[in-house]
Structure formats: structure tokens, C-alpha cells
GUZATOR-645225 format. One record per atom (N, C-alpha, C): x, y, z; residue in one letter. Coordinates in steps of 0.02 Angstrom, whole numbers, padded with zeros to 5 digits, always signed. Layout:
<atoms>
XYZA ...
</atoms>
This chain:
<atoms>
+02031+04725-01788M +02052+04744-01855M +02021+04696-01905M +01995+04724-01959T +01962+04684-02011T +02015+04642-02047T +01999+04578-02058S +02045+04533-02093S +02016+04516-02162S +02058+04484-02203I +02036+04462-02269I +01981+04409-02263I +01983+04370-02209D +01930+04320-02198D +01863+04355-02186D +01863+04411-02150D +01802+04449-02138D +01772+04473-02204D +01815+04498-02249V +01792+04521-02314V +01763+04463-02354V +01795+04405-02351A +01771+04346-02387A +01702+04324-02363A +01693+04322-02296R +01628+04301-02268R +01573+04351-02289R +01589+04416-02284A +01538+04466-02299A +01522+04467-02374A +01571+04449-02416S +01560+04450-02489S +01530+04384-02514S +01534+04331-02474G +01507+04267-02495G +01551+04231-02545G +01617+04244-02542V +01664+04211-02587V +01722+04186-02545V +01768+04150-02578S +01825+04122-02542S +01877+04176-02528S +01921+04160-02480T +01976+04206-02464T +02022+04215-02525T +02033+04160-02562A +02076+04164-02621A +02046+04212-02674A +01980+04210-02682T +01947+04255-02730T +01953+04327-02708T +01946+04339-02642V +01955+04408-02617V +02025+04432-02631V +02073+04390-02618S +02143+04409-02629S +02156+04427-02702S +02129+04386-02748R +02139+04399-02819R +02104+04463-02840R +02044+04473-02815A +02005+04533-02833A +02040+04597-02809A +02064+04596-02748L +02096+04655-02719L +02163+04671-02752L +02196+04619-02779R +02261+04630-02810R +02256+04641-02885R +02194+04641-02912G +02184+04655-02982G +02205+04598-03027G +02206+04537-03002L +02226+04479-03041L +02168+04453-03082L +02183+04414-03137P +02130+04389-03181P +02090+04333-03148P +02042+04307-03187N +01998+04252-03167N +01951+04272-03109N +01932+04335-03107V +01881+04359-03061V +01831+04398-03103V +01767+04381-03099S +01718+04417-03140S +01712+04489-03118S +01694+04534-03164P +01686+04604-03146P +01637+04615-03089P +01581+04577-03089A +01531+04585-03035A +01560+04565-02968A +01596+04509-02966T +01626+04486-02904T +01679+04536-02880T +01719+04561-02926R +01771+04609-02907R +01740+04672-02876R +01686+04696-02907E +01653+04755-02880E +01624+04742-02810E +01596+04682-02801T +01568+04664-02735T +01623+04662-02683T +01679+04631-02700V +01734+04625-02652V +01763+04694-02636V +01773+04736-02686L +01800+04802-02674L +01754+04844-02630L +01689+04841-02645A +01641+04879-02605A +01638+04854-02533A +01641+04788-02525T +01640+04759-02457T +01702+04778-02419T +01760+04773-02452A +01823+04791-02418A +01822+04864-02396A +01795+04908-02439E +01792+04979-02422E +01744+04990-02364E +01687+04955-02366Q +01637+04963-02312Q +01665+04940-02245Q +01703+04885-02245L +01730+04858-02183L +01795+04891-02161L +01822+04932-02206G +01885+04966-02188G +01945+04921-02195G +01941+04870-02238Y +01999+04826-02247Y +02051+04857-02292Y +02114+04854-02271V +02170+04882-02309V +02217+04825-02328V +02232+04820-02393V +02278+04768-02416V +02347+04780-02388V +02380+04729-02366S +02449+04734-02344S +02495+04733-02403S +02528+04790-02417S +02572+04794-02476S +02630+04746-02469S +02657+04740-02409S +02716+04697-02400S +02699+04624-02411S +02641+04602-02384A +02622+04532-02392A +02605+04516-02465A +02567+04561-02497S +02549+04548-02566S +02609+04551-02611S +02655+04596-02595G +02716+04601-02635G +02758+04539-02632G +02762+04509-02573L +02800+04447-02567L +02767+04392-02607L +02701+04391-02610A +02666+04338-02645A +02671+04345-02720A +02674+04407-02745T +02673+04418-02818T +02741+04437-02847T +02789+04454-02804G +02852+04478-02829G +02849+04550-02854G +02796+04585-02836R +02787+04654-02858R +02793+04702-02800R +02800+04767-02817T +02804+04818-02765T +02735+04842-02743T +02683+04828-02784L +02616+04855-02774L +02618+04931-02769L +02658+04961-02812A +02663+05034-02817A +02669+05053-02890A +02639+05109-02908M +02643+05133-02975M +02674+05203-02975M +02723+05213-03018G +02756+05278-03022G +02718+05326-03067G +02709+05388-03043V +02676+05439-03083V +02724+05499-03088V +02745+05515-03149V +02791+05569-03161V +02752+05630-03183V +02755+05683-03142V +02714+05743-03152V +02759+05804-03162V +02746+05846-03212P +02787+05906-03221P +02783+05954-03162P +02723+05964-03136N +02713+06013-03082N +02645+06000-03049N +02645+05981-02986V +02582+05962-02954V +02538+06022-02937V +02563+06083-02946S +02524+06142-02929S +02472+06159-02982S +02476+06129-03042R +02430+06148-03096R +02370+06102-03097R +02313+06131-03115W +02249+06098-03110W +02247+06032-03147W +02267+06029-03210F +02261+05968-03249F +02301+05912-03218F +02364+05925-03201Y +02407+05873-03173Y +02379+05848-03107Y +02357+05895-03064A +02331+05875-02998A +02267+05833-03004A +02224+05851-03053T +02162+05816-03061T +02173+05746-03090T +02217+05740-03139V +02234+05674-03166V +02264+05631-03111V +02307+05660-03071L +02338+05623-03015L +02286+05597-02966L +02235+05637-02952E +02181+05614-02908E +02145+05553-02937E +02134+05554-03003G +02101+05497-03035G +02144+05434-03032G +02210+05443-03042I +02255+05386-03037I +02254+05357-02967I +02260+05400-02918D +02264+05377-02849D +02199+05343-02827D +02142+05369-02850A +02078+05338-02832A +02074+05267-02858A +02095+05256-02920A +02093+05189-02950A +02141+05142-02914A +02200+05166-02896L +02250+05124-02865L +02231+05106-02793L +02204+05154-02756R +02186+05141-02687R +02133+05087-02681R +02089+05081-02731R +02036+05031-02729R +02064+04960-02728R +02123+04950-02756V +02151+04883-02760V +02215+04876-02717V +02225+04923-02672G +02281+04917-02626G +02348+04935-02654G +02348+04971-02710Y +02411+04994-02740Y +02429+05062-02711Y +02493+05076-02706D +02518+05141-02686D +02538+05183-02746D +02531+05248-02740T +02554+05295-02791T +02620+05325-02769T +02672+05318-02809I +02736+05351-02795I +02743+05409-02843I +02744+05469-02816L +02744+05530-02856L +02815+05554-02868L +02829+05569-02931F +02892+05600-02950F +02874+05668-02980F +02880+05720-02939N +02863+05788-02960N +02926+05822-02987N +02928+05831-03053L +02988+05858-03084L +02997+05932-03069L +02942+05968-03060G +02948+06040-03049G +02980+06075-03108G +02979+06042-03167L +03008+06069-03229L +03082+06083-03223L +03116+06047-03178K +03187+06056-03168K +03227+06000-03200K +03279+06019-03235G +03320+05970-03270G +03353+05920-03224G +03376+05942-03165E +03410+05896-03121E +03363+05843-03094E +03297+05859-03087D +03249+05809-03064D +03235+05758-03119D +03234+05779-03181R +03226+05731-03236R +03285+05683-03236R +03345+05709-03224E +03404+05665-03221E +03396+05613-03166E +03371+05634-03108R +03362+05589-03052R +03312+05533-03070R +03257+05552-03103V +03205+05503-03117V +03225+05456-03173V +03251+05484-03227F +03260+05444-03288F +03330+05411-03294F +03379+05436-03259H +03447+05409-03270H +03478+05378-03208H +03445+05383-03152R +03472+05350-03092R +03429+05291-03072R +03381+05273-03115S +03342+05210-03108S +03301+05205-03045S +03276+05262-03020I +03233+05259-02961I +03170+05220-02978I +03141+05232-03037L +03080+05198-03055L +03090+05123-03060L +03148+05102-03084R +03162+05030-03093R +03155+04992-03028R +03175+05023-02973K +03180+04987-02910K +03115+04989-02870K +03069+05035-02886R +03015+05047-02839R +02945+05040-02866R +02937+05027-02930T +02869+05027-02958T +02857+04968-03004T +02792+04954-03015D +02773+04901-03062D +02752+04929-03130D +02734+04992-03133A +02713+05024-03195A +02725+05099-03189A +02723+05134-03246V +02738+05205-03247V +02685+05242-03287V +02660+05297-03259I +02615+05343-03294I +02649+05411-03294I +02656+05440-03353A +02687+05507-03360A +02634+05556-03385A +02636+05617-03359L +02586+05667-03377L +02617+05723-03419L +02591+05731-03480C +02605+05789-03523C +02679+05802-03535C +02720+05751-03530L +02792+05761-03539L +02813+05744-03610L +02866+05776-03632D +02901+05754-03692D +02964+05719-03667D +02992+05677-03709F +03049+05636-03687F +03105+05639-03737F +03165+05642-03712T +03224+05635-03754T +03231+05562-03775T +03270+05548-03828P +03281+05477-03846P +03310+05437-03788P +03354+05467-03748A +03384+05432-03692A +03331+05415-03639A +03283+05462-03628E +03231+05449-03579E +03183+05396-03602E +03167+05396-03667R +03123+05343-03694R +03157+05276-03688R +03223+05274-03700E +03260+05211-03692E +03259+05187-03620E +03266+05235-03574Q +03265+05218-03503Q +03197+05188-03484Q +03143+05219-03506L +03076+05193-03491L +03067+05123-03520L +03089+05114-03582A +03083+05049-03614A +03122+04995-03578A +03180+05015-03550S +03223+04966-03517S +03194+04941-03451S +03146+04977-03423L +03116+04955-03361L +03078+04891-03368L +03050+04880-03428G +03008+04821-03438G +02941+04826-03404G +02922+04887-03383H +02859+04898-03349H +02807+04923-03399H +02742+04910-03388P +02690+04944-03427P +02697+05020-03417P +02693+05057-03471T +02702+05129-03469T +02651+05163-03514T +02625+05220-03491I +02577+05258-03531I +02586+05332-03517I +02572+05373-03567V +02575+05445-03560V +02504+05473-03563V +02488+05518-03517V +02423+05552-03516V +02434+05625-03536V +02398+05648-03588G +02401+05719-03606G +02453+05735-03658G +02439+05719-03719G +02483+05735-03775G +02522+05675-03800G +02519+05663-03866P +02553+05604-03894P +02628+05609-03892P +02662+05554-03881V +02735+05550-03880V +02757+05494-03926V +02801+05507-03974P +02823+05455-04020P +02853+05395-03982P +02831+05336-04000G +02859+05276-03971G +02829+05254-03905G +02781+05294-03878L +02750+05275-03815L +02674+05278-03821L +02641+05236-03782R +02568+05238-03782R +02543+05303-03752R +02485+05325-03777H +02459+05389-03757H +02384+05385-03745H +02361+05419-03693L +02290+05423-03677L +02273+05497-03669L +02221+05519-03703G +02200+05589-03696G +02150+05608-03750G +02131+05671-03750V +02084+05696-03801V +02122+05703-03866V +02084+05705-03921D +02112+05719-03987D +02123+05795-03990D +02184+05817-03981E +02199+05888-03975E +02177+05928-04037E +02188+05899-04095L +02167+05932-04157L +02092+05940-04160L +02057+05886-04142A +01984+05886-04146A +01952+05934-04097A +01978+05938-04035V +01947+05982-03986V +01956+06055-04005V +02014+06072-04035A +02027+06140-04056A +01981+06159-04115A +01972+06111-04160R +01927+06124-04217R +01855+06133-04191R +01836+06093-04143A +01768+06099-04116A +01757+06166-04082A +01806+06189-04044A +01801+06254-04010A +01793+06311-04060A +01836+06310-04112T +01834+06362-04163T +01771+06357-04204T +01749+06296-04220A +01688+06286-04258A +01627+06312-04221A +01628+06308-04154H +01572+06334-04115H +01566+06410-04126H +01622+06445-04126L +01621+06517-04137L +01597+06533-04208L +01620+06494-04256I +01599+06503-04326I +01524+06493-04333I +01498+06440-04300A +01426+06425-04304A +01384+06481-04274A +01412+06518-04227L +01375+06574-04198L +01375+06635-04245L +01415+06633-04298G +01416+06688-04345G +01480+06729-04345G +01529+06710-04302H +01591+06748-04299H +01635+06732-04360H +01664+06784-04387R +01711+06777-04443R +01779+06808-04426R +01781+06845-04373Q +01844+06877-04351Q +01863+06844-04284Q +01902+06791-04290I +01916+06748-04231I +01991+06746-04218I +02010+06766-04158G +02079+06765-04137G +02095+06702-04097G +02159+06694-04082H +02181+06634-04046H +02236+06651-03996H +02224+06634-03932L +02278+06636-03882L +02313+06568-03886L +02372+06568-03915A +02407+06505-03930A +02455+06488-03874A +02455+06425-03853G +02501+06404-03800G +02573+06402-03824G +02618+06423-03780I +02690+06419-03793I +02717+06353-03765I +02750+06313-03805P +02780+06252-03779P +02831+06267-03724P +02824+06233-03667E +02870+06243-03612E +02924+06189-03615E +02985+06206-03596P +03039+06156-03599P +03023+06093-03561P +03030+06035-03593G +03018+05971-03561G +02946+05947-03564G +02899+05993-03581L +02829+05974-03587L +02812+05955-03659L +02753+05926-03668N +02734+05901-03733N +02715+05958-03779N +02759+05975-03825K +02747+06032-03870K +02692+06018-03920K +02673+05954-03928R +02621+05938-03977R +02552+05962-03956R +02542+05972-03891V +02477+05996-03868V +02463+06067-03895V +02504+06117-03880P +02490+06184-03908P +02495+06185-03984P +02540+06147-04013Q +02546+06146-04086Q +02482+06120-04119Q +02454+06066-04093R +02394+06037-04123R +02332+06079-04110R +02331+06113-04054R +02273+06156-04040R +02274+06216-04087R +02333+06243-04101R +02336+06297-04150R +02318+06272-04219R +02342+06213-04237R +02327+06186-04303R +02253+06172-04310R +02220+06149-04258G +02149+06137-04261G +02110+06201-04273G +02132+06255-04241Y +02102+06322-04252Y +02109+06341-04325Y +02168+06333-04353E +02181+06352-04422E +02139+06310-04471E +02133+06245-04457L +02095+06201-04500L +02020+06218-04499L +01995+06235-04440A +01924+06253-04435A +01909+06317-04475A +01954+06366-04470L +01946+06427-04510L +01948+06412-04584L +01997+06371-04604S +02005+06355-04675S +01943+06319-04702S +01915+06273-04662S +01856+06236-04684S +01796+06282-04695S +01796+06340-04660A +01741+06388-04666A +01758+06442-04718A +01814+06434-04752G +01833+06485-04802G +01863+06547-04771G +01888+06542-04710L +01918+06599-04676L +01993+06589-04670L +02028+06643-04655S +02100+06640-04647S +02119+06660-04577S +02173+06629-04551A +02199+06648-04486A +02242+06710-04494A +02223+06765-04463R +02261+06827-04469R +02318+06827-04418R +02379+06835-04440P +02437+06830-04393P +02432+06878-04334P +02404+06937-04345E +02400+06987-04290E +02347+06969-04239E +02305+06918-04254W +02255+06895-04206W +02275+06829-04173W +02337+06809-04182I +02364+06750-04148I +02417+06773-04099I +02405+06766-04035E +02451+06792-03984E +02475+06734-03940E +02541+06723-03935P +02566+06668-03894P +02565+06686-03819P +02558+06636-03779S +02556+06646-03706S +02573+06580-03673S +02593+06583-03608D +02597+06522-03570D +02526+06501-03552D +02520+06445-03517F +02454+06418-03502F +02427+06444-03435F +02452+06501-03411Q +02431+06528-03347Q +02385+06587-03357Q +02342+06602-03307I +02294+06656-03312I +02330+06723-03320I +02381+06736-03281S +02414+06801-03283S +02448+06813-03350S +02483+06762-03376G +02516+06769-03441G +02466+06779-03497G +02411+06743-03494A +02359+06749-03546A +02326+06817-03543A +02317+06844-03484R +02288+06911-03478R +02331+06962-03514R +02397+06958-03504E +02442+07006-03538E +02440+06996-03613E +02438+06933-03636A +02435+06920-03707A +02369+06946-03737A +02314+06935-03701A +02249+06957-03727A +02246+07033-03730A +02276+07067-03681L +02278+07141-03683L +02313+07165-03746L +02369+07134-03763R +02404+07154-03824R +02361+07143-03885R +02328+07085-03889L +02288+07068-03948L +02227+07114-03953L +02192+07126-03898L +02130+07163-03900L +02139+07238-03908L +02200+07262-03899R +02214+07333-03910R +02226+07349-03983R +02231+07297-04025R +02243+07308-04096R +02177+07323-04132R +02182+07363-04184E +02124+07379-04225E +02136+07356-04296E +02088+07322-04326P +02026+07301-04293P +02040+07241-04247P +01999+07234-04197R +02008+07177-04152R +01958+07123-04171R +01971+07060-04152P +01924+07006-04167P +01861+07012-04126P +01808+06980-04149T +01745+06977-04110T +01742+06915-04065T +01791+06869-04074A +01791+06808-04034A +01862+06783-04026A +01873+06748-03970L +01939+06719-03956L +01932+06645-03938L +01974+06604-03968F +01982+06535-03947F +02048+06532-03908F +02044+06514-03844A +02103+06507-03802A +02121+06434-03796A +02186+06420-03795A +02210+06351-03796A +02198+06314-03730A +02175+06348-03679S +02155+06316-03616S +02106+06361-03580S +02071+06334-03531D +02023+06374-03493D +02058+06428-03452D +02116+06413-03423E +02152+06464-03385E +02170+06522-03430E +02189+06508-03492M +02203+06561-03540M +02140+06599-03557M +02084+06564-03564A +02020+06596-03579A +01999+06643-03522A +02011+06621-03460I +01995+06664-03403I +02039+06727-03404I +02102+06719-03422G +02145+06777-03430G +02118+06825-03482G +02090+06798-03537A +02061+06840-03590A +02000+06877-03564A +01959+06844-03525I +01899+06876-03496I +01920+06934-03451I +01971+06924-03410L +01995+06977-03366L +02022+07035-03407L +02057+07021-03461A +02083+07074-03504A +02026+07114-03536A +01975+07078-03560A +01918+07111-03590A +01885+07159-03541A +01876+07135-03479R +01846+07178-03428R +01887+07240-03416R +01954+07231-03414E +01999+07286-03402E +01994+07339-03458E +01979+07316-03519L +01973+07362-03576L +01902+07387-03585L +01857+07366-03542G +01788+07389-03546G +01747+07354-03599G +01769+07294-03620L +01733+07256-03670L +01685+07208-03637L +01623+07206-03661D +01574+07161-03633D +01582+07091-03662D +01585+07041-03619V +01587+06971-03640V +01519+06940-03623V +01481+06915-03673P +01501+06900-03742P +01477+06950-03795P +01446+07006-03774R +01415+07050-03823R +01467+07078-03872R +01525+07098-03845E +01578+07126-03888E +01635+07077-03901E +01640+07025-03861L +01693+06976-03871L +01670+06908-03843L +01666+06858-03886S +01653+06790-03863S +01719+06756-03847S +01718+06714-03796V +01779+06679-03774V +01762+06606-03761V +01804+06561-03788I +01796+06489-03775I +01864+06459-03759I +01865+06409-03715G +01927+06376-03696G +01921+06300-03704G +01969+06266-03676I +01970+06192-03675I +01989+06170-03604I +01952+06122-03577D +01969+06088-03514D +01909+06075-03470D +01866+06126-03458N +01818+06127-03403N +01855+06127-03337N +01899+06175-03331H +01937+06189-03270H +01889+06200-03211H +01915+06192-03150A +01873+06201-03090A +01843+06271-03087A +01875+06321-03118L +01849+06390-03116L +01803+06405-03175L +01797+06359-03223A +01760+06375-03284A +01687+06393-03269A +01654+06354-03227E +01585+06369-03212E +01577+06435-03176E +01624+06451-03130T +01622+06514-03094T +01622+06573-03141T +01664+06568-03195F +01669+06622-03243F +01616+06617-03298F +01573+06567-03295G +01523+06558-03348G +01554+06543-03415G +01611+06508-03414L +01651+06499-03474L +01625+06442-03518L +01615+06458-03581T +01601+06405-03631T +01667+06369-03645T +01664+06302-03647T +01726+06264-03653T +01713+06197-03686T +01767+06168-03711I +01766+06097-03732I +01793+06058-03673I +01749+06021-03640A +01766+05988-03576A +01802+05922-03588A +01856+05913-03552Q +01888+05847-03548Q +01887+05824-03476Q +01881+05759-03466D +01876+05729-03399D +01946+05712-03375D +01980+05759-03342A +02048+05746-03319A +02050+05691-03266A +02004+05692-03220F +02001+05640-03168F +01991+05571-03201F +01944+05567-03248G +01930+05505-03281G +01989+05479-03323G +02028+05525-03351Q +02087+05504-03388Q +02138+05472-03342Q +02147+05501-03283G +02193+05471-03235G +02170+05403-03212G +02105+05398-03197R +02078+05334-03174R +02085+05280-03228R +02069+05299-03291L +02074+05251-03346L +02146+05229-03358L +02192+05276-03355A +02264+05258-03364A +02286+05208-03311A +02266+05219-03248A +02285+05172-03195A +02253+05104-03206A +02189+05104-03227E +02154+05041-03237E +02186+05001-03294E +02208+05036-03347L +02241+05001-03402L +02306+04969-03380L +02344+05005-03338M +02407+04977-03313M +02393+04918-03267M +02342+04921-03226L +02325+04866-03181L +02302+04805-03220L +02262+04816-03273E +02240+04760-03314E +02298+04725-03347E +02347+04765-03370E +02405+04735-03403E +02447+04696-03352E +02454+04723-03293L +02491+04688-03241L +02457+04622-03221L +02389+04621-03230A +02351+04561-03213A +02350+04511-03270A +02384+04527-03326G +02389+04478-03380G +02352+04496-03443G +02316+04552-03444A +02280+04572-03505A +02330+04593-03559A +02313+04583-03623P +02359+04604-03677P +02365+04680-03678P +02424+04707-03691P +02433+04779-03692P +02390+04813-03746P +02362+04871-03729R +02327+04912-03779R +02377+04961-03807R +02391+04957-03871V +02445+04995-03901V +02417+05057-03937V +02464+05102-03954G +02446+05161-03993G +02412+05215-03951G +02373+05257-03984Q +02340+05312-03951Q +02268+05294-03933Q +02248+05313-03872L +02180+05301-03849L +02148+05370-03837L +02103+05389-03882H +02069+05453-03875H +02007+05447-03831H +02000+05493-03785V +01942+05495-03741V +01895+05551-03762V +01832+05548-03744P +01783+05598-03769P +01796+05668-03740P +01774+05717-03779A +01772+05786-03755A +01705+05816-03776A +01677+05860-03735T +01608+05883-03745T +01605+05959-03742T +01568+05989-03788L +01556+06061-03786L +01507+06077-03730L +01526+06123-03686I +01481+06149-03635I +01472+06223-03647I +01411+06241-03667E +01395+06311-03682E +01373+06347-03618E +01409+06401-03604R +01390+06442-03545R +01380+06513-03568R +01405+06562-03531A +01386+06631-03543A +01438+06673-03580A +01493+06643-03603T +01546+06684-03633T +01547+06682-03709T +01499+06649-03740T +01495+06648-03813T +01424+06665-03834T +01420+06704-03889A +01356+06726-03917A +01369+06749-03987A +01316+06758-04028P +01326+06785-04096P +01358+06854-04092P +01396+06872-04143P +01429+06938-04141P +01378+06995-04146P +01390+07047-04108A +01347+07106-04112A +01374+07152-04166A +01330+07187-04198S +01351+07237-04248S +01380+07296-04212S +01421+07335-04248R +01450+07395-04217R +01396+07443-04191R +01341+07447-04228A +01286+07491-04207A +01256+07467-04141A +01249+07400-04135Q +01222+07373-04072Q +01268+07387-04014Q +01333+07381-04025V +01381+07393-03972V +01381+07466-03951V +01377+07511-03999E +01377+07582-03984E +01310+07606-03958E 
</atoms>
């Protein structure tokens, strides 16, 4: 079995330096840390959580509170978190709420997190005042990924900006009749995400001298099936829009399926754009504003590890980049004569 001494010899540093590098402690240069981590992985060395915990007084585990692990964004962020933690011998303790009230009670009011973790990452959740108080009482580094929460640090894309960029792309192509599949806030989830994406759509239209027509804004959940039904309702109205901005890629895919069902050609008769760069986006040729969900999870974990190692906390909102990826679902609007 590979020992810490084996890693030290192969890395050309002391055993103490290896220990500090693997535990994410300060006073180790980035280059040395990378060398130690790569050597440990190559040799198959696994940090002993129990031994390191006794030495540091920590659990060497990070709690991740997830609304529902079955959804793409949450699962992908979770993979990024776990990848960052595994590199330094930390464990991920998952609290899957399943959007159930009794599970929130278990996590936030029975102090499970207090006893088992060194830091907490929450995904796309909104919090009651009592839950925010509970998180603050832990004394652990805490961060939220996916939607700003008052009183807590947040990491994610600028929801307003990405929605404006998506709508502006359609406007730049020449569309003036632009609809919106608007996300419905789900109980317990961060309502600011769908709210800011709708507001970004409205601001982009206003900046171009256009108005948001109420009959072209259709609410839906963030699922493909629900968005398909919403898009069918919207696209059956006359006049119908020439383009749709969907609040997520899954919703955009639902709109594409609805358009096909109605015999509308995408993008000749209807352009569609989403947000995310979901795993299915490329398959559907979907134009989207891409966010790096895996990278957000990895960065959130790294920030928590740095703070546990003694770095000063990074406060407020941390916006990460988002990028327009043009594929096959957006194009300039065709004239009625061209369509017919």
C-alpha cells in the first residue's frame, strides 16, 4: 500500500509538505501543491480522513445541500464539487432535499450539518430567516451556487446579463417579435433566477425600442415536458412570435419539440435560444448562453477549502463567465412569403 512517505520521495519534498498540500493547508506553493496532488493520484495514495481529522480537529467532509440530484444542473455542479474535494482527500456529504419540507427540517433544524461537516455548499436554494440563522450559527464557511440569496455569499452567472445576452442575440438577427418561456419559481428554490431571467428579457427588448407582449410570455416549469406544453399554447396564438427565448435549455428543447409538433421549421419559422449548455444542447443543435456548471461546483469547493486553510473569506456575489454558443436553432427571421 502506498504511504505518505512514498509520495514525499516521489515528489522530492518532505512528508510534512505532502501532508499540508494534501490537506489544503497554507504555506505550500501552488506548483508544489500541484506536484504533490499529481504524484499522489499517480501512486494511488488516499488520505486517511480519520488520521487527518484527528490532527486538524476537522471532519474533512463538506456538506452539499441539493434540491434534487436528478436534474442536470445540480448533478453537474455536484460532480465539480466532488472532483475538487477528492483531490485533497475531502469527503462530500450529500443532503438531497428532494424538494420536501420534512427533509429541509432535518437538515436545517436538527443540526446534522453542525456535527458532520467543515463547510457547506447549497445549490439554487432559497432560505427562510430561520434557515439562514441556522447556517450562520454553524460557524462554517458557506456559499450558495446558482442564484443570489440575501445575507449569504453567492457564486454563479449574472442571471440578468445572460438573459439580456440571449434576447439581444435574437434582436441582432433581426427578430422583433420575440416570446419568452418564463420559469415558474418552485417552492423552496431560488425564485430570483426565473425572475431575473424574465427581467433581462424585458430590458433587452426595451433597449431595442421593443415591448414585451403579455400573450407571448408563457410560464412553465424548468422541465422539457412542461415547457413543451407551454410552447404549444404560445405558438398556437396568432400572431405568433418569430423567436423564443427560453429560461433554460431544457425549456428550449421543449419549445423545439412543440414547434415540430405544429409543423414549424426551426430556425426558418421559429428561432429558439436557451441558457445553460445542457448535455442535450449540442444534440438538438441548440443555440445557448453556456454556463460551466461543473466549473462552478469546482470553484465553490476550492473557495471553501482556501478559507478553511486560512485565506480571508471572499464576500458578496462572485459572477462567473457565460458564453454565447451559436448552433442551428437561431437565424434571421424569414418573411411570410419565404415561409409560404
